[in-house]
C-alpha positions in Angstrom: 140.0 129.7 12.7 136.4 130.9 12.9 135.6 134.5 14.0 134.6 134.7 17.7 130.8 134.8 18.2 128.3 134.7 21.0 125.4 132.3 21.0 122.6 133.6 23.2 120.2 130.8 24.1 117.3 130.1 26.4 115.2 127.0 27.4 111.7 126.2 28.4 111.6 123.0 30.4 109.2 120.5 31.9 110.3 121.4 35.5 113.1 123.1 37.4 115.3 120.1 38.3 117.8 119.3 35.4 118.3 115.8 36.7 114.7 114.8 36.3 113.0 117.4 34.1 113.4 117.8 30.3 114.0 120.6 27.8 110.8 121.3 25.8 112.0 124.3 23.8 115.5 125.5 22.8 115.9 128.9 21.1 119.1 130.8 20.2 120.7 133.5 18.2 124.3 133.8 17.1 125.8 137.3 17.1 129.2 138.9 16.6 131.2 140.6 19.3 129.3 143.8 18.5 126.1 141.9 19.3 124.8 142.0 15.7 123.1 138.8 14.4 125.2 136.7 12.0 122.8 133.8 11.4 119.2 133.0 11.4 117.4 132.5 14.7 117.5 128.9 16.1 114.2 127.6 17.6 113.2 123.9 18.2 110.8 122.0 20.2 112.1 118.8 21.8 109.9 115.8 22.3 109.0 114.6 25.8 109.7 110.9 26.3 107.1 108.6 27.6 108.8 108.2 31.0 108.5 111.9 31.8 105.5 113.7 33.3 105.9 117.5 33.0 105.3 119.6 36.0 101.9 121.2 35.4 103.1 124.4 37.1 106.0 124.7 34.5 103.6 124.1 31.6 101.3 126.9 32.9 104.2 129.3 32.8 105.4 128.7 29.3 102.3 127.3 27.7 103.9 124.4 25.8 101.7 121.3 26.1 103.6 117.9 26.0 101.4 116.8 23.0 102.8 119.8 21.0 106.4 118.5 21.6 105.3 115.0 20.5 103.7 116.3 17.3 106.2 119.1 16.3 109.4 118.3 18.2 112.6 116.5 17.5 113.7 113.7 19.8 116.6 114.5 22.1 119.0 112.5 19.9 117.8 114.2 16.7 118.1 117.6 18.3 121.6 117.0 19.5 122.7 116.1 16.0 121.4 119.5 14.8 123.0 121.2 17.9 126.5 119.8 17.2 126.2 120.6 13.5 124.9 124.1 13.7 125.5 125.5 17.1 128.7 124.1 18.5 131.1 126.0 16.4 134.7 127.1 17.2 135.2 130.3 19.2 131.6 130.3 20.5 130.6 131.9 23.8 127.3 130.5 25.1 125.3 133.2 26.9 122.0 133.3 28.7 120.2 134.9 31.6 120.9 132.6 34.6 122.2 130.0 32.2 125.2 128.9 34.4 122.9 127.7 37.2 119.9 126.6 35.0 120.1 126.3 31.2 123.7 125.0 31.2 122.8 122.3 33.7 119.9 121.1 31.6 122.2 121.0 28.6 124.8 118.9 30.5 122.1 116.4 31.5 120.7 116.3 27.9 124.2 115.4 26.6 124.8 113.0 29.4 121.5 111.1 28.8 122.3 110.8 25.1 125.8 109.5 25.4 127.8 112.7 24.6 130.4 114.2 26.8 128.4 116.4 29.2 130.9 119.3 29.3 132.8 119.4 26.0 130.3 121.5 24.0 131.0 124.5 26.3 134.8 124.4 26.2 136.2 122.4 23.3 137.1 124.4 20.1 138.1 127.4 22.3 134.4 127.7 23.4 133.3 129.4 26.6 130.2 130.4 28.5 129.0 133.6 30.1 126.0 134.6 32.2 124.3 137.9 31.8 122.3 137.7 35.1 125.3 138.3 37.3 126.6 140.9 34.8 123.3 142.7 35.2 123.5 142.5 39.0 127.1 143.8 39.0 126.1 146.6 36.7 123.3 147.6 39.1 125.6 147.5 42.1 128.7 149.2 40.6 127.8 151.2 37.5 124.0 151.8 37.5 124.1 155.1 35.5 122.2 155.1 32.2 119.9 152.1 32.9 116.5 152.1 34.5 116.4 149.6 37.4 113.0 148.1 38.2 111.4 147.2 41.5 108.7 144.7 42.1 105.2 145.3 43.4 106.5 145.4 47.0 109.1 148.0 46.2 112.0 145.6 46.3 114.8 145.5 43.7 114.3 143.0 41.0 116.5 141.8 38.1 113.8 139.7 36.4 114.3 139.9 32.6 110.7 140.9 31.8 110.9 143.7 34.3 114.2 145.0 33.0 112.9 144.8 29.5 109.8 146.8 30.4 111.7 149.4 32.4 114.1 150.0 29.5 111.7 149.6 26.6 113.5 146.5 25.2 112.0 144.2 22.7 110.3 141.4 24.8 107.1 140.3 23.1 106.4 137.3 25.3 108.0 136.4 28.6 108.8 132.7 29.1 108.9 132.0 25.4 112.5 131.0 24.7 112.9 132.8 21.4 111.5 136.1 22.9 113.7 135.7 26.0 116.7 135.4 23.8 116.0 138.6 21.9 115.4 140.5 25.2 118.7 139.1 26.7 120.6 140.3 23.6 119.0 143.8 23.8 119.9 144.0 27.6 123.5 143.0 26.7 123.6 145.8 24.1 122.3 148.3 26.7 125.0 147.4 29.2 127.7 147.4 26.6 126.5 150.9 25.4 126.1 152.5 28.8 129.0 150.8 30.6 131.5 149.6 28.1 134.5 149.2 30.4 132.5 147.1 32.9 131.1 145.0 30.0 134.5 144.3 28.7 136.0 143.5 32.1 133.2 141.0 32.9 133.4 139.5 29.4 137.1 138.7 30.1 136.2 137.1 33.4 134.3 134.3 31.6 137.8 132.7 31.3 138.9 130.8 34.4 142.5 132.0 33.9 141.4 135.6 34.4 139.3 134.7 37.4 142.1 132.7 39.0 144.6 135.5 38.5 142.4 138.0 40.4 141.2 135.6 43.1 144.6 134.1 43.9 146.3 137.6 44.1 145.6 137.6 47.9 143.9 140.9 47.5 140.2 141.6 48.3 137.9 141.9 45.3 134.3 142.8 44.4 132.0 139.9 44.0 128.4 139.7 42.9 126.4 136.5 43.6 122.9 135.4 44.4 124.4 134.1 47.6 124.6 137.7 48.9 121.5 139.6 50.0 119.3 141.4 47.5 119.0 144.5 49.6 122.8 144.8 49.3 122.5 144.3 45.5 124.0 140.8 45.8 127.4 142.4 46.0 130.2 142.4 48.6 133.9 142.5 49.0 135.6 139.1 49.5 139.0 137.6 49.8 140.3 134.1 49.3 140.8 132.2 52.5 141.5 128.6 51.4 141.7 126.3 48.4 138.8 123.9 47.8 140.9 120.7 47.9 138.3 118.4 46.4 137.1 120.7 43.6 139.5 121.8 40.8 139.3 125.4 39.8 137.6 126.5 43.0 138.5 128.3 46.2 136.8 129.4 49.4 136.2 133.2 49.8 135.3 135.2 52.9 132.7 138.0 53.0 134.7 140.9 54.5 131.6 142.6 55.8 131.7 140.2 58.7 134.1 140.1 61.6 136.1 136.8 61.2 137.3 136.7 64.8 134.4 134.5 66.1 135.3 131.8 63.6 139.1 131.8 63.6 139.5 129.2 66.4 136.4 127.1 65.8 136.9 123.4 65.2 136.1 121.8 61.8 132.9 120.4 63.2 131.8 123.7 64.6 132.5 125.4 61.3 130.6 122.8 59.5 127.6 123.3 61.8 127.7 127.1 61.2 128.1 126.5 57.4 125.1 124.1 57.0 122.1 125.6 55.2 119.1 125.1 57.3 116.2 127.5 56.6 114.3 126.3 59.7 117.1 127.2 62.1 117.3 130.7 63.5 121.0 131.6 63.2 122.9 134.2 65.3 125.6 136.3 63.7 128.3 133.9 65.0 126.5 130.9 63.5 126.1 132.1 59.9 129.5 131.4 58.4 130.2 134.1 55.7 132.2 131.7 53.4 131.3 130.4 50.0 132.9 128.4 47.2 133.9 130.5 44.1 134.3 128.4 41.0 136.7 129.7 38.3 134.8 128.0 35.5 131.4 129.6 36.3 132.3 133.0 35.0 131.7 134.8 38.3 131.0 138.5 38.3 134.2 139.8 40.0 136.4 142.8 39.7 139.4 144.4 41.4 138.6 146.5 44.5 139.8 149.5 42.5 136.7 149.2 40.4 134.9 150.8 43.4 136.1 154.2 42.2 133.9 156.2 44.5 133.9 154.5 47.9 131.2 156.7 49.4 128.7 155.9 46.6 129.7 152.2 46.5 129.4 151.9 50.3 125.9 153.4 50.2 124.7 151.1 47.3 126.0 147.8 48.6 126.1 148.6 52.3 129.8 148.2 53.1 132.1 150.1 55.4 135.5 150.3 53.8 137.3 150.9 57.2 135.6 147.8 58.5 136.6 145.8 55.4 140.2 146.8 56.0 140.0 145.8 59.7 138.5 142.4 59.0 141.1 141.7 56.3 143.9 142.3 58.7 142.3 139.7 61.1 142.3 137.2 58.3 146.0 137.8 57.7 147.0 137.2 61.3 148.6 134.2 63.0 145.3 132.2 63.1 144.7 132.4 59.3 146.4 129.2 58.4 144.6 127.2 61.1 141.3 128.7 60.0 142.0 127.8 56.4 142.9 124.2 57.4 139.7 123.9 59.5 137.6 125.3 56.7 138.8 122.7 54.3 138.1 119.9 56.9 134.6 121.4 57.5 133.9 121.4 53.8 134.9 117.7 53.6 132.3 117.0 56.3 129.6 118.8 54.3 130.7 117.2 51.0 130.3 113.7 52.5 126.8 114.6 53.8 125.8 116.0 50.4 127.1 112.9 48.6 125.0 110.7 50.9 121.9 112.8 50.2 122.5 112.7 46.5 122.9 108.9 46.5 119.6 108.6 48.3 117.8 111.0 46.0 119.2 109.9 42.6 117.8 106.5 42.1 117.9 106.3 38.3 121.0 106.5 36.0 119.5 109.6 34.3 120.1 111.6 37.4 123.7 110.5 38.2 125.7 112.8 36.1 127.8 114.1 39.0 128.8 110.7 40.3 132.2 111.2 38.7 134.1 111.9 35.5 134.5 109.3 32.7 137.8 107.6 32.1 139.8 108.4 29.0 138.9 105.1 27.3 135.2 105.7 27.9 135.4 109.2 26.6 137.1 107.9 23.4 134.3 105.4 23.0 131.7 108.2 23.3 133.3 110.0 20.5 132.9 107.0 18.2 129.1 107.1 18.7 126.6 109.3 16.8 128.0 108.7 13.4 125.7 109.0 10.3 125.3 105.2 10.2 124.5 104.9 13.9 122.2 101.9 14.6 121.0 99.7 17.4 123.6 97.0 16.9 126.4 99.6 17.1 125.0 100.9 20.4 124.8 97.4 21.8 128.4 96.6 20.8 129.8 99.8 22.4 127.6 99.3 25.5 129.6 96.2 26.3 132.9 98.0 26.0 132.2 100.8 28.6 133.8 100.4 32.0 131.5 103.0 33.6 128.3 101.2 34.7 126.3 104.4 34.1 127.2 104.4 30.5 126.1 100.8 30.1 122.7 101.6 31.6 122.4 104.8 29.6 123.0 102.8 26.4 120.0 100.6 27.3 117.9 103.7 27.9 119.1 105.3 24.7 118.1 102.2 22.7 114.6 102.2 24.3 114.1 105.9 23.6 115.4 105.9 20.0 115.2 102.3 18.7 112.1 101.0 20.4 111.1 98.8 17.4 114.4 97.2 17.4 114.5 96.2 21.1 114.9 92.5 21.8 112.6 90.7 24.3 114.9 91.3 27.3 115.4 95.0 26.4 111.7 95.6 25.9 110.8 94.0 29.2 113.4 95.9 31.0 112.1 99.2 29.6 108.5 98.3 30.4 109.5 97.4 34.0 111.3 100.8 34.3 108.2 102.7 33.0 106.0 100.9 35.5 108.4 101.8 38.4 108.6 105.4 37.2 104.9 106.1 36.7 102.6 103.4 38.3 104.2 101.8 41.2 102.8 102.9 44.5 99.1 103.0 43.5 97.6 106.2 45.1 101.1 107.5 45.9 102.5 106.8 42.4 104.0 109.5 40.3 101.1 109.4 37.9 98.5 109.6 40.6 100.2 112.6 42.2 100.3 114.2 38.7 96.6 113.9 38.3 95.9 115.2 41.8 98.1 118.3 41.0 96.2 118.9 37.8 92.8 118.7 39.6 94.0 121.1 42.3 95.3 123.6 39.7 92.1 123.3 37.7 90.2 124.7 40.8 92.7 127.5 41.3 93.3 128.6 37.7 90.0 129.2 36.1 91.1 131.3 33.1 90.6 129.7 29.7 94.3 129.4 28.9 95.0 127.5 32.1 92.0 125.3 31.7 93.0 124.3 28.1 96.5 123.5 29.2 95.4 121.5 32.2 93.0 119.5 30.1 95.9 118.8 27.7 98.1 117.7 30.6 95.3 115.4 31.9 94.9 113.8 28.4 98.7 113.4 28.1 98.9 111.5 31.4 96.0 109.3 30.4 97.7 108.5 27.1 100.6 106.9 29.1 98.4 104.4 30.8 98.7 101.0 29.1 95.5 99.4 27.7 95.8 96.6 30.2 95.9 99.0 33.1 92.8 100.8 31.8 90.9 97.5 31.3 91.6 96.4 34.9 90.0 99.6 36.2 
């Protein structure tokens, strides 16, 4: 069996939504458990497809013009062949800085679009994943000694990678360049491991869902760091499991013990759902903001036993908790109303899940965005494994397309053919792809996606007058114009 390694990676993308944006740069570095490099750095551009318009704001951040990916990049399908050959090795832990919520999601959609299992790369072959952002937050909250912790220009705590690198003199030559961000993330991991080795080892073990489940299901309160909790309390609180998440495997509902549970214990499922809904426009009272969230075992949460708060006075001051109040609230959650509360919470979650599914169905109109419509059947997963052989060709994709039972996979096969075997499309397939491009880019006239893209570029050109921005915006304008068919141009 291969020696365990960590693969630190980072992405630069065409936008922030993994269901509609695309990866433009992938960089990574494999290291051993002592965080020493064991392979050459990994750095690729990935070509933007003709059905994608990059968000100009994203391009202004990382500086990668779409033309550069077309000239220098691999196609998504070509990149994934390299990815599975060189990166997805046994006993690999994939690590990033906010990768669980961002980079990993982009990687799932990349695999999904290109007819791979969306999840297997991160868990098969004894692989796992880990996120250094919440590790950093937890370190700041619980063991800050030995590390310089930055604040932003307004004096607020910040855990931005570039600010952490600057404050601790870490190697970070260029923020928002994937390869530079990878090196800075590795150096930050070394710093935490050196200054707080016990904490580092504990949270590294918590990347396994079995370890998370054992702690969370112990019925004891535990420390939990998450972006869900306020930054002025260092994103950290003390929680306890209050119910299972009946619709989501490897997930439970946890209660923030800073808050008195009594106002919620006898609320109906509908009242709990109303208190639970996220609505930034609504001004919520203390009894309306339900202090419950879902904790997923497979998202390597930054959690630790309550005993890790070795000095209660210092911990209370840093994260703003009153341990006596924590104990009092815990007792209320263990009273006679606890089972009814748990039942009603589960019913409230079902209400919210149905609402979310309805919104997702309305928003996700193309098959590319429907990853989370459900898991594949075992026969379909077996068919996926038969794809992507060295002799892969258009006829093979067509033959397998007809065997899939999942309609998403059938449609994805058609898109995969159009994006990778365009010269081999038959008349029906070519017409179908051209119709899709028209809907994506041109339908709607002044309100079309392409028209909005040009308006955004024009607006940014007035606001961003520096030479770097002006060059990138001109590149983006030219790229958009290159997508307009000759017939469309002639008509104008």
